BAGU-816070 format. One line per field, with one value per atom (N, C-alpha, C): atom name; residue number from 1; residue in one letter; y negated, x negated, z. Coordinates in steps of 0.02 Angstrom, whole numbers, plus 50000, padded with zeros to 5 digits. Example, Ala and Ser with C-alpha at 12.3 -4.5 7.8 and 13.67 -1.06 7.14 Angstrom:
2
dogu	N,CA,C,N,CA,C
marpa	1,1,1,2,2,2
dose	A,A,A,S,S,S
v	50284,50225,50165,50112,50053,49998
u	49340,49385,49340,49358,49316,49355
w	50390,50390,50390,50354,50357,50394
This chain:
95
dogu	N,CA,C,N,CA,C,N,CA,C,N,CA,C,N,CA,C,N,CA,C,N,CA,C,N,CA,C,N,CA,C,N,CA,C,N,CA,C,N,CA,C,N,CA,C,N,CA,C,N,CA,C,N,CA,C,N,CA,C,N,CA,C,N,CA,C,N,CA,C,N,CA,C,N,CA,C,N,CA,C,N,CA,C,N,CA,C,N,CA,C,N,CA,C,N,CA,C,N,CA,C,N,CA,C,N,CA,C,N,CA,C,N,CA,C,N,CA,C,N,CA,C,N,CA,C,N,CA,C,N,CA,C,N,CA,C,N,CA,C,N,CA,C,N,CA,C,N,CA,C,N,CA,C,N,CA,C,N,CA,C,N,CA,C,N,CA,C,N,CA,C,N,CA,C,N,CA,C,N,CA,C,N,CA,C,N,CA,C,N,CA,C,N,CA,C,N,CA,C,N,CA,C,N,CA,C,N,CA,C,N,CA,C,N,CA,C,N,CA,C,N,CA,C,N,CA,C,N,CA,C,N,CA,C,N,CA,C,N,CA,C,N,CA,C,N,CA,C,N,CA,C,N,CA,C,N,CA,C,N,CA,C,N,CA,C,N,CA,C,N,CA,C,N,CA,C,N,CA,C,N,CA,C,N,CA,C,N,CA,C,N,CA,C,N,CA,C,N,CA,C,N,CA,C,N,CA,C,N,CA,C,N,CA,C,N,CA,C,N,CA,C,N,CA,C,N,CA,C,N,CA,C
marpa	1,1,1,2,2,2,3,3,3,4,4,4,5,5,5,6,6,6,7,7,7,8,8,8,9,9,9,10,10,10,11,11,11,12,12,12,13,13,13,14,14,14,15,15,15,16,16,16,17,17,17,18,18,18,19,19,19,20,20,20,21,21,21,22,22,22,23,23,23,24,24,24,25,25,25,26,26,26,27,27,27,28,28,28,29,29,29,30,30,30,31,31,31,32,32,32,33,33,33,34,34,34,35,35,35,36,36,36,37,37,37,38,38,38,39,39,39,40,40,40,41,41,41,42,42,42,43,43,43,44,44,44,45,45,45,46,46,46,47,47,47,48,48,48,49,49,49,50,50,50,51,51,51,52,52,52,53,53,53,54,54,54,55,55,55,56,56,56,57,57,57,58,58,58,59,59,59,60,60,60,61,61,61,62,62,62,63,63,63,64,64,64,65,65,65,66,66,66,67,67,67,68,68,68,69,69,69,70,70,70,71,71,71,72,72,72,73,73,73,74,74,74,75,75,75,76,76,76,77,77,77,78,78,78,79,79,79,80,80,80,81,81,81,82,82,82,83,83,83,84,84,84,85,85,85,86,86,86,87,87,87,88,88,88,89,89,89,90,90,90,91,91,91,92,92,92,93,93,93,94,94,94,95,95,95
dose	X,X,X,X,X,X,X,X,X,X,X,X,X,X,X,X,X,X,X,X,X,X,X,X,X,X,X,X,X,X,X,X,X,X,X,X,X,X,X,X,X,X,X,X,X,X,X,X,X,X,X,X,X,X,X,X,X,X,X,X,X,X,X,X,X,X,X,X,X,X,X,X,X,X,X,X,X,X,X,X,X,X,X,X,X,X,X,X,X,X,X,X,X,X,X,X,X,X,X,X,X,X,X,X,X,X,X,X,X,X,X,X,X,X,X,X,X,X,X,X,X,X,X,X,X,X,X,X,X,X,X,X,X,X,X,X,X,X,X,X,X,X,X,X,X,X,X,X,X,X,X,X,X,X,X,X,X,X,X,X,X,X,X,X,X,X,X,X,X,X,X,X,X,X,X,X,X,X,X,X,X,X,X,X,X,X,X,X,X,X,X,X,X,X,X,X,X,X,X,X,X,X,X,X,X,X,X,X,X,X,X,X,X,X,X,X,X,X,X,X,X,X,X,X,X,X,X,X,X,X,X,X,X,X,X,X,X,X,X,X,X,X,X,X,X,X,X,X,X,X,X,X,X,X,X,X,X,X,X,X,X,X,X,X,X,X,X,X,X,X,X,X,X,X,X,X,X,X,X,X,X,X,X,X,X
v	51386,51371,51327,51280,51235,51251,51239,51248,51181,51181,51119,51068,51091,51047,51032,51048,51039,50998,50947,50906,50948,50937,50975,50957,51005,50992,50947,50901,50856,50893,50878,50902,50859,50891,50855,50852,50794,50785,50751,50785,50758,50736,50776,50762,50707,50686,50632,50659,50650,50673,50630,50661,50625,50606,50552,50528,50537,50567,50579,50513,50513,50453,50431,50478,50461,50428,50454,50423,50353,50344,50278,50228,50250,50204,50186,50234,50221,50173,50183,50140,50069,50060,49994,49959,49994,49964,49949,49993,49982,49918,49906,49846,49783,49790,49733,49719,49759,49747,49779,49826,49858,49912,49921,49975,50040,50096,50160,50158,50129,50124,50079,50025,49980,50013,50050,50087,50138,50173,50224,50193,50135,50102,50078,50050,50024,50080,50138,50192,50246,50235,50282,50351,50351,50412,50413,50470,50473,50445,50417,50393,50449,50509,50567,50581,50573,50583,50530,50469,50415,50431,50454,50474,50527,50575,50630,50603,50559,50530,50490,50452,50413,50459,50511,50560,50592,50609,50639,50590,50527,50476,50467,50466,50459,50518,50578,50637,50636,50617,50617,50563,50506,50450,50454,50491,50493,50435,50395,50337,50360,50319,50337,50302,50247,50210,50173,50143,50109,50049,50014,49956,49979,50030,50057,50081,50113,50140,50083,50027,49971,49939,49932,49905,49951,50016,50065,50059,50052,50047,49981,49927,49863,49865,49899,49905,49947,49990,50034,50000,49947,49911,49939,49914,49932,50006,50040,50111,50154,50124,50159,50215,50194,50242,50264,50325,50349,50393,50368,50407,50405,50363,50358,50351,50395,50392,50338,50329,50279,50291,50355,50370,50347,50360,50338,50262,50232,50160,50126,50153,50124,50126,50180,50185,50131,50113,50061,49993,49983,49918,49905,49957,49948,49932,49940,49928,49855
u	50583,50645,50689,50724,50768,50841,50882,50954,50984,51048,51082,51082,51075,51080,51013,50959,50893,50851,50817,50774,50715,50694,50637,50574,50530,50467,50425,50391,50347,50285,50261,50196,50145,50092,50043,49976,49946,49879,49838,49786,49743,49784,49833,49874,49925,49938,49985,50041,50105,50160,50164,50176,50178,50250,50257,50322,50322,50375,50380,50389,50372,50384,50457,50503,50575,50592,50565,50576,50546,50488,50457,50501,50531,50575,50636,50665,50724,50705,50647,50624,50614,50587,50578,50645,50694,50761,50794,50783,50810,50781,50717,50684,50710,50741,50773,50842,50863,50927,50987,50975,51030,51063,51127,51164,51148,51170,51159,51189,51248,51281,51241,51214,51172,51107,51077,51015,51030,51086,51105,51113,51145,51155,51089,51046,50981,50936,50938,50893,50927,50990,51030,51029,51051,51058,51128,51147,51211,51200,51252,51245,51224,51247,51228,51153,51124,51052,51014,51037,51007,51011,51069,51077,51027,51017,50969,50898,50879,50812,50802,50852,50846,50843,50883,50880,50811,50783,50716,50663,50669,50623,50628,50689,50699,50667,50676,50647,50570,50543,50470,50437,50469,50440,50453,50505,50524,50568,50590,50633,50705,50745,50814,50865,50845,50892,50856,50894,50867,50822,50841,50802,50733,50731,50668,50626,50659,50625,50591,50626,50598,50540,50547,50492,50431,50444,50390,50354,50393,50363,50324,50351,50315,50249,50249,50188,50135,50158,50111,50081,50111,50085,50113,50088,50116,50112,50062,50055,50098,50132,50171,50128,50072,50029,50066,50090,50133,50094,50037,49997,50025,50074,50103,50178,50215,50288,50315,50380,50411,50400,50398,50390,50322,50269,50203,50198,50229,50228,50261,50316,50352,50307,50269,50224,50171,50146,50096,50126,50188,50221,50232,50238,50252,50189,50131,50068,50051
w	49764,49729,49773,49743,49781,49766,49815,49805,49784,49771,49752,49808,49869,49927,49959,49926,49953,49905,49931,49888,49864,49802,49777,49815,49821,49854,49809,49839,49800,49779,49720,49700,49738,49759,49799,49763,49761,49733,49787,49810,49864,49924,49943,50002,49993,49931,49917,49874,49894,49851,49788,49732,49669,49652,49615,49591,49515,49490,49418,49380,49315,49275,49276,49275,49278,49344,49399,49464,49467,49436,49434,49397,49341,49303,49344,49378,49420,49477,49507,49561,49536,49477,49448,49439,49412,49403,49470,49518,49585,49614,49601,49624,49591,49534,49500,49527,49576,49609,49576,49530,49495,49538,49528,49560,49523,49550,49516,49445,49440,49374,49327,49353,49313,49291,49337,49321,49267,49274,49225,49156,49152,49088,49059,49101,49077,49051,49083,49065,49022,49005,48966,49000,49062,49103,49132,49158,49193,49264,49294,49363,49411,49398,49441,49436,49377,49370,49409,49407,49446,49521,49543,49613,49632,49588,49602,49608,49563,49566,49631,49650,49712,49772,49773,49828,49832,49774,49773,49800,49780,49803,49879,49905,49977,50014,49988,50019,50017,49960,49952,49995,50002,50039,50114,50133,50203,50224,50174,50188,50198,50232,50246,50202,50170,50128,50073,50029,49970,49989,50041,50063,50087,50129,50152,50093,50046,49987,49948,49939,49903,49941,50007,50047,50044,50046,50041,49975,49921,49854,49847,49874,49870,49909,49965,50005,49969,49925,49889,49828,49804,49746,49681,49625,49559,49544,49569,49554,49599,49648,49698,49728,49757,49792,49853,49851,49905,49954,49977,50023,50094,50106,50172,50167,50199,50197,50243,50242,50284,50358,50379,50450,50475,50436,50456,50453,50403,50394,50454,50478,50535,50597,50605,50661,50660,50601,50596,50612,50592,50603,50677,50717,50788,50828,50798,50834,50838
């Protein structure tokens, strides 16, 4: 069970955290450069719901900000294969 101040645990499939369809839609709009308010309008959601989805995505990916999250998603391709979080990705970039 999660509290209001704790990100939900990711569901794992074959050792890979999954992203919900709602999170995928928010990530797509984020990639189009929209603000939280713009994403909310485009997806007919409240801005707070968009914030929650972005927070969940940050927690699942291990990224610290929206820019890292977008770079992580781009590196994963269209399916957003999230087999590697931002922390592991940063380690590869330093090699």
